[in-house]
C-alpha positions in Angstrom: 24.1 -3.3 7.4 24.1 -6.0 4.8 24.6 -9.8 4.7 27.3 -11.0 2.3 27.5 -14.5 0.9 30.6 -15.1 -1.1 31.0 -17.3 -4.1 32.8 -20.6 -3.3 34.0 -23.4 -5.5 31.0 -25.6 -5.3 27.8 -26.1 -7.4 25.8 -23.8 -5.0 24.0 -20.9 -6.5 25.3 -17.5 -5.4 22.6 -15.0 -4.4 24.5 -12.0 -3.2 24.2 -9.3 -0.6 20.9 -9.7 1.3 19.3 -12.5 -0.8 18.7 -16.1 0.1 20.3 -19.0 -1.6 18.1 -20.2 -4.4 16.2 -23.2 -3.3 15.3 -26.1 -5.5 11.6 -25.1 -5.3 10.8 -21.4 -5.8 8.6 -19.8 -3.2 6.7 -18.0 -5.9 3.3 -16.4 -6.5 0.4 -18.7 -5.7 -2.3 -18.3 -8.4 -4.9 -19.8 -6.2 -4.6 -16.8 -3.9 -6.5 -14.6 -6.3 -10.0 -13.8 -5.1 -12.9 -12.6 -7.2 -14.4 -9.4 -5.8 -17.9 -8.8 -7.1 -18.5 -5.1 -8.0 -21.0 -2.9 -6.3 -21.6 0.2 -4.2 -20.5 0.9 -0.6 -20.1 3.7 1.9 -16.7 4.8 3.3 -17.1 6.8 6.5 -14.8 8.2 9.2 -16.3 8.1 12.6 -13.7 10.0 14.6 -12.5 13.5 14.9 -8.7 13.0 14.4 -6.2 14.6 16.7 -3.3 15.1 14.3 0.3 15.7 15.4 3.5 16.4 13.5 4.3 12.6 13.7 1.3 12.0 11.4 3.4 13.3 8.5 1.8 11.2 5.9 -1.7 10.7 7.3 -4.3 12.8 5.5 -7.2 14.2 7.4 -10.6 12.7 6.5 -12.3 14.8 3.9 -15.7 13.3 3.4 -18.1 10.4 3.9 -18.3 9.0 0.4 -20.0 6.3 -1.6 -17.8 4.3 -3.9 -18.8 2.1 -6.9 -16.5 -0.4 -8.5 -16.7 -3.1 -11.2 -15.8 -6.7 -10.7 -12.1 -7.3 -10.2 -9.6 -9.7 -8.6 -7.4 -9.2 -5.6 -4.7 -11.3 -3.9 -5.9 -12.6 -0.6 -2.6 -11.6 1.0 0.2 -9.1 0.8 3.1 -10.0 -1.5 5.6 -12.1 0.6 9.4 -12.1 0.6 9.3 -15.5 -1.0 7.1 -14.3 -3.9 9.0 -11.1 -4.5 12.3 -13.0 -4.2 11.3 -15.1 -7.2 11.2 -11.8 -9.1 14.6 -10.5 -8.0 16.1 -14.0 -8.6 14.6 -14.0 -12.1 16.1 -10.5 -12.8 19.5 -11.6 -11.5 19.5 -14.8 -13.6 18.2 -13.2 -16.7 20.9 -10.5 -16.6 23.6 -13.2 -15.9 22.4 -15.4 -18.8 22.4 -12.4 -21.2 26.1 -11.7 -20.2 27.1 -15.4 -20.5 25.4 -15.8 -23.9 28.0 -13.4 -25.4 30.4 -16.3 -25.2 28.1 -19.3 -25.1 25.1 -19.1 -27.5 23.5 -22.1 -25.8 22.2 -19.7 -23.1 19.8 -18.5 -25.8 16.9 -20.8 -26.7 16.5 -18.8 -30.0 19.8 -17.0 -30.7 18.4 -15.0 -33.6 15.8 -13.5 -31.3 18.0 -13.5 -28.2 15.4 -15.5 -26.3 16.9 -16.9 -23.1 17.2 -20.6 -22.5 15.8 -21.1 -19.0 16.8 -24.7 -19.1 20.3 -23.6 -18.5 19.4 -21.5 -15.4 20.9 -24.2 -13.1 24.3 -23.8 -14.8 24.7 -20.0 -14.4 26.4 -20.0 -11.0 28.6 -23.1 -11.3 32.0 -21.8 -10.6 34.3 -21.2 -13.6 36.9 -18.5 -14.0 35.8 -17.6 -17.5 32.2 -17.0 -16.2 33.4 -14.7 -13.5 35.0 -12.5 -16.1 31.8 -12.3 -18.1 29.8 -11.5 -15.0 32.2 -8.9 -13.7 29.8 -6.0 -14.4 27.3 -7.6 -11.9 30.0 -8.1 -9.2 31.6 -6.1 -6.4 34.4 -6.8 -4.0 33.4 -8.7 -0.9 33.0 -6.8 2.4 35.4 -9.1 4.2 37.9 -10.1 1.5 38.1 -7.9 -1.5 39.5 -10.8 -3.5 36.1 -12.5 -3.1 33.3 -11.3 -5.3 29.6 -10.9 -4.6 26.7 -9.7 -6.7 26.1 -6.0 -6.5 22.4 -5.9 -5.9 22.3 -2.3 -7.2 22.8 -3.8 -10.7 19.6 -5.8 -10.6 17.5 -3.8 -13.0 14.1 -4.7 -14.5 13.5 -3.0 -17.8 10.0 -2.6 -19.3 8.0 0.1 -21.2 7.5 2.1 -18.0 11.2 2.4 -17.4 14.3 0.7 -15.9 13.7 -0.1 -12.2 16.2 -1.3 -9.6 14.3 -4.2 -8.0 16.2 -5.2 -4.9 14.5 -4.1 -1.6 16.1 -1.4 0.5 17.1 -3.4 3.6 18.5 -0.3 5.4 14.9 0.6 6.3 15.2 -1.9 9.2 18.1 0.0 10.8 15.9 1.5 13.5 16.7 1.6 17.2 13.0 1.2 18.1 13.3 -2.4 16.8 15.3 -3.4 19.8 18.4 -4.1 17.6 16.8 -7.0 15.9 18.9 -8.1 12.9 16.1 -7.6 10.3 18.4 -5.7 8.0 20.7 -8.8 7.9 18.1 -11.5 7.5 14.5 -10.3 6.8 14.5 -10.4 3.0 16.8 -13.3 2.2 16.4 -15.9 5.1 13.9 -18.7 4.4 12.4 -18.2 7.9 10.8 -15.0 6.6 9.5 -16.4 3.3 5.9 -16.0 4.4 6.3 -12.5 5.8 5.3 -9.5 3.7 8.0 -7.9 1.6 8.9 -4.3 2.6 11.5 -1.8 1.5 9.9 -1.7 -2.0 8.8 1.6 -3.4 5.9 2.3 -5.7 7.8 1.8 -8.9 9.2 -1.5 -7.7 5.7 -2.8 -6.8 4.6 -1.9 -10.3 7.6 -3.6 -11.9 6.7 -6.8 -10.0 3.1 -6.6 -11.4 4.5 -6.2 -14.9 6.8 -9.2 -14.4 4.0 -11.3 -13.1 1.9 -10.4 -16.1 4.4 -11.0 -18.9 6.5 -13.9 -17.7 4.0 -16.9 -17.7 6.6 -19.4 -16.5 6.0 -17.9 -13.1 2.3 -18.7 -13.2 1.6 -22.4 -13.7 -2.2 -21.9 -13.3 -4.4 -21.4 -16.3 -6.7 -18.4 -15.7 -8.6 -19.1 -19.0 -7.4 -15.9 -20.6 -4.5 -13.6 -20.3 -4.2 -12.2 -16.7 -3.0 -8.7 -16.2 -1.6 -7.8 -12.7 -1.5 -4.3 -11.3 -1.9 -2.4 -8.1 -5.5 -1.8 -6.9 -7.0 1.6 -7.1 -7.8 3.3 -3.8 -11.5 2.7 -4.3 -11.0 -0.9 -5.2 -8.9 -1.3 -2.0 -11.6 0.4 0.1 -14.4 -1.7 -1.4 -12.5 -4.9 -0.8 -11.7 -4.0 2.8 -15.3 -3.0 3.5 -16.5 -6.4 2.2 -20.1 -5.3 1.9 -21.9 -8.2 0.3 -24.6 -7.4 -2.3 -28.0 -6.6 -0.7 -31.4 -5.7 -2.1 -31.7 -3.0 0.4 -30.3 0.4 -0.6 -28.3 0.9 2.6 -28.2 -1.2 5.8 -26.2 -0.1 8.9 -24.1 -3.3 9.0 -22.7 -2.4 5.6 -21.0 0.7 7.1 -17.7 -0.3 8.8 -14.8 1.6 10.3 -12.4 -1.3 10.0 -12.5 -4.4 7.8 -14.8 -6.0 10.3 -18.1 -5.1 11.8 -18.1 -2.9 14.9 -15.6 -0.6 16.6 -13.7 -3.2 18.7 -10.1 -4.1 18.0 -10.5 -7.5 19.8 -12.3 -10.7 18.7 -14.6 -12.7 21.0 -11.6 -14.4 22.6 -9.9 -11.2 23.5 -7.3 -11.4 20.7 -6.4 -8.4 18.6 -7.9 -8.5 15.1 -4.9 -7.1 13.4 -1.1 -6.5 13.8 -0.8 -2.8 14.6 1.1 -0.4 16.8 0.7 1.5 20.1 -2.5 2.6 21.8 -2.5 5.2 24.5 -5.4 6.4 26.7 -6.5 10.0 27.1 -3.8 10.5 29.8 -1.0 9.2 27.6 -0.8 5.9 29.4 0.4 3.1 27.1 -2.4 0.5 26.8 -1.0 -1.6 24.0 2.4 -1.5 22.5 4.2 -3.1 19.5 6.8 -5.1 21.4 5.0 -8.4 20.8 3.6 -8.8 24.2 0.0 -8.3 23.1 -0.1 -9.8 19.6 3.1 -12.0 19.5 4.8 -9.7 16.9 7.4 -7.0 17.3 7.2 -5.9 13.7 5.6 -7.7 10.7 3.7 -11.0 11.1 3.4 -13.9 8.6 0.6 -13.2 6.1 -2.7 -14.8 7.0 -2.0 -14.7 10.7 -5.2 -12.9 11.5 -8.9 -13.4 10.5 -9.9 -13.0 6.9 -12.9 -11.0 5.8 -15.9 -12.3 3.9 -14.1 -11.8 0.6 -11.4 -14.1 1.9 -8.8 -11.3 2.2 -6.3 -11.2 5.0 -4.5 -8.2 6.6 -6.6 -5.5 5.0 -5.9 -3.8 8.3 -2.4 -3.7 9.9 0.7 -5.8 9.3 2.0 -3.6 6.5 0.3 -0.6 4.8 -0.2 -1.1 1.1 0.6 0.9 -2.0 -2.3 1.7 -4.3 -2.2 2.9 -7.9 -3.6 6.3 -7.2 -2.0 9.7 -6.5 -3.7 12.1 -4.1 -5.4 15.1 -5.6 -3.6 18.4 -5.5 -6.3 19.7 -3.1 -8.4 17.6 -0.9 -11.7 19.5 -0.5 -13.4 19.5 2.9 -17.0 18.4 2.6 -18.0 19.6 6.1 -19.6 16.2 6.8 -19.8 17.0 10.5 -22.9 19.2 9.8 -24.8 16.2 8.4 -23.6 13.6 10.8 -24.5 15.8 13.8 -27.9 16.6 12.5 -27.4 20.3 11.9 -28.5 20.0 8.3 -31.1 17.2 8.5 -33.4 18.0 5.7 -30.9 18.5 2.9 -32.0 16.7 -0.3 -29.8 14.4 -2.3 -29.7 16.9 -5.1 -28.9 19.8 -2.7 -26.1 17.7 -1.2 -24.6 17.2 -4.6 -24.8 20.9 -5.5 -23.3 21.8 -2.1 -20.4 19.4 -2.7 -19.8 20.8 -6.2 -19.8 24.3 -4.8 -17.3 23.3 -2.1 -15.0 21.6 -4.7 -15.0 24.7 -6.9 -14.5 27.3 -4.1 -11.7 25.4 -2.5 -9.9 25.1 -5.8 -10.3 28.8 -6.3 -9.4 29.9 -2.8 -7.6 26.9 -1.2 -6.0 26.7 2.2 -2.2 26.5 1.7 1.0 26.2 3.7 1.2 30.0 3.7 -2.0 30.2 5.8 -2.1 30.1 9.6 -5.1 28.9 11.7 -6.7 32.3 11.7 -6.5 32.8 7.9 -7.5 29.2 7.2 -10.6 29.6 9.5 -11.5 32.8 7.7 -11.5 31.0 4.3 -13.7 28.3 5.7 -16.1 30.9 7.0 -16.3 32.4 3.5 -17.0 28.9 2.0 -19.8 28.5 4.6 -21.3 32.0 3.8 -21.4 30.9 0.1 -23.2 27.7 1.1 -25.7 29.8 3.0 -26.4 31.9 0.0 -26.7 28.8 -2.2 -29.1 27.3 0.3 -31.3 30.4 0.6 -31.5 30.8 -3.2 -32.7 27.2 -3.7 -34.9 26.8 -0.6 -37.0 30.0 -0.8 -40.0 29.9 1.5 -38.6 27.1 3.6 -37.5 29.1 6.7 -36.6 26.0 8.6 -33.7 25.5 6.2 -32.3 29.0 6.3 -28.8 29.6 7.5 -28.3 26.0 8.7 -24.6 26.4 8.2 -24.5 29.5 10.4 -24.8 27.2 13.4 -21.2 26.1 13.1 -19.3 27.0 16.2 -15.7 28.4 16.3 -14.2 25.2 17.6 -15.6 23.2 14.7 -14.3 25.8 12.2 -10.8 25.5 13.8 -10.9 21.7 13.6 -11.6 21.9 9.9 -9.0 24.6 9.4 -6.5 22.4 11.2 -7.3 19.5 8.9 -6.9 21.7 5.8 -3.6 23.0 7.0 -2.4 19.5 7.8 -3.3 18.2 4.3 -1.8 21.2 2.6 1.5 20.6 4.3 1.6 16.9 3.2 0.5 17.6 -0.3 3.1 20.4 -0.9 5.8 17.8 -0.7 7.9 18.2 -3.9 8.1 14.4 -4.2 5.5 12.6 -6.3 3.0 11.0 -3.8 0.9 7.9 -3.9 -2.0 6.8 -1.7 -1.1 4.1 0.9 -3.9 2.2 2.8 -4.5 -0.1 5.7 -2.1 0.9 8.5 0.7 -1.2 9.7 2.5 -2.9 12.6 4.1 0.5 13.4 1.0 2.7 13.4 -1.9 3.2 15.8 -5.4 1.9 15.0 -6.6 5.2 13.3 -4.4 4.3 10.4 -6.3 1.1 9.9 -9.6 2.8 9.4 -10.9 2.1 5.9 -11.4 5.9 5.3 -7.9 6.7 6.4 -5.4 7.4 3.7 -1.7 8.2 3.6 0.2 10.1 1.0 3.7 8.7 0.7 6.6 9.6 -1.7 6.5 7.1 -4.5 10.3 6.8 -4.8 10.8 6.0 -1.1 10.5 2.7 0.7 9.6 1.9 4.3 9.7 -1.0 6.8 5.9 -0.6 7.2 4.8 -0.5 3.6 4.3 -3.4 1.2 1.6 -4.2 -1.4 -0.8 -6.7 -2.8 -1.7 -7.3 -6.4 -5.0 -6.8 -8.2 -5.8 -8.7 -11.5 -7.9 -8.1 -14.6 -9.0 -11.0 -16.7 -11.7 -11.6 -19.3 -13.0 -14.8 -17.8 -11.6 -17.2 -15.3 -11.6 -20.9 -14.3 -12.5 -22.0 -10.8 -9.8 -21.0 -8.3 
């Protein structure tokens, strides 16, 4: 379902199906929202044995406890909002319109020879005039109520840059979901000013990247002086994880409080006042009884919430867990190797040296690429492959730890139930990764997902050409040096 605003004979600016009327003051990107993230090293760990179901069709099983290292970078303190993204779609709409109008009126060019648009004439674009409507016909479509009235066809709003031509308007049909209690989000969520400060959704990976390019190369949208050229992009998965962990620099090599499941210390989902720390979906107990649902009774929000509605972390970042999941720059690997971390976390391999751990991981990477679990396997054949990997680890261990009998065959202690858990994880990941669509990593969980999706170690693999009511994004930034924000 779409909202249609028709053109009438006034000086109002038309915005088209699903967009808001352009206000006198754009709700654009706030340059003061960019936070400096000091580089460093941190640990990303998963503390739970996941129970995966067919509903977890994008959630990848945890593969390892890993250490990550990133350089300094910048990250927006909030998810891109409707108001910010709408400045982008309005710019695309108006730049296309001025290009069409300039064919008959060269004053729409600031430099006709170079076809540089004259943005001082932006306010004149949508003033009603019959000759203008003829020039803008390629952007128009018949009205849904009266076919004699014309509206902008949002499918024509294309942003063209070196990476390609990208339709930029969000997919509002993603809100047509009976679970949303028939709320009219499809009609109003993107264009209505009441939702200016809510995270934009319905944008795919290519659209998020197009927004970053526009933010970089159209400086009239960024009144702040960063000191040098700012380049906007999506964060990498490791940058996102590091920023969510918010482990401040320490002289100690590792301290326990630097290891976090969520973007806050501890396992609780509640703050000291009993309020939820993020906007997320349903929680059930072990008997399937609903403890917390997403109807707004527990956290005031049925779906998304305004950005910055929950506590920020020590880096000053909001909503690194929940509200909307976030696109990252990275694609998942073709094969996600299992690192059998349970052996170490459960003390079955307590004396393994750092060097031996690295050799074990390299072995696992190589053997799983050579003999991977695939969608053609069942639980029995996948378990058999994992046992072969473990036998190989035992041989590697014996050859390198000669004379240390206490180390021999540590991996042989693995029970059948654990093997089947790992086999289930490998089969689950193989099914997701065999998707013919190109996938990208999504992080953070959302208003529609349970708390396990909010774990920093959790990752989803989502088709890059699809949009969702639970996926948005935030921007990262590179710059040579910066002024005080």
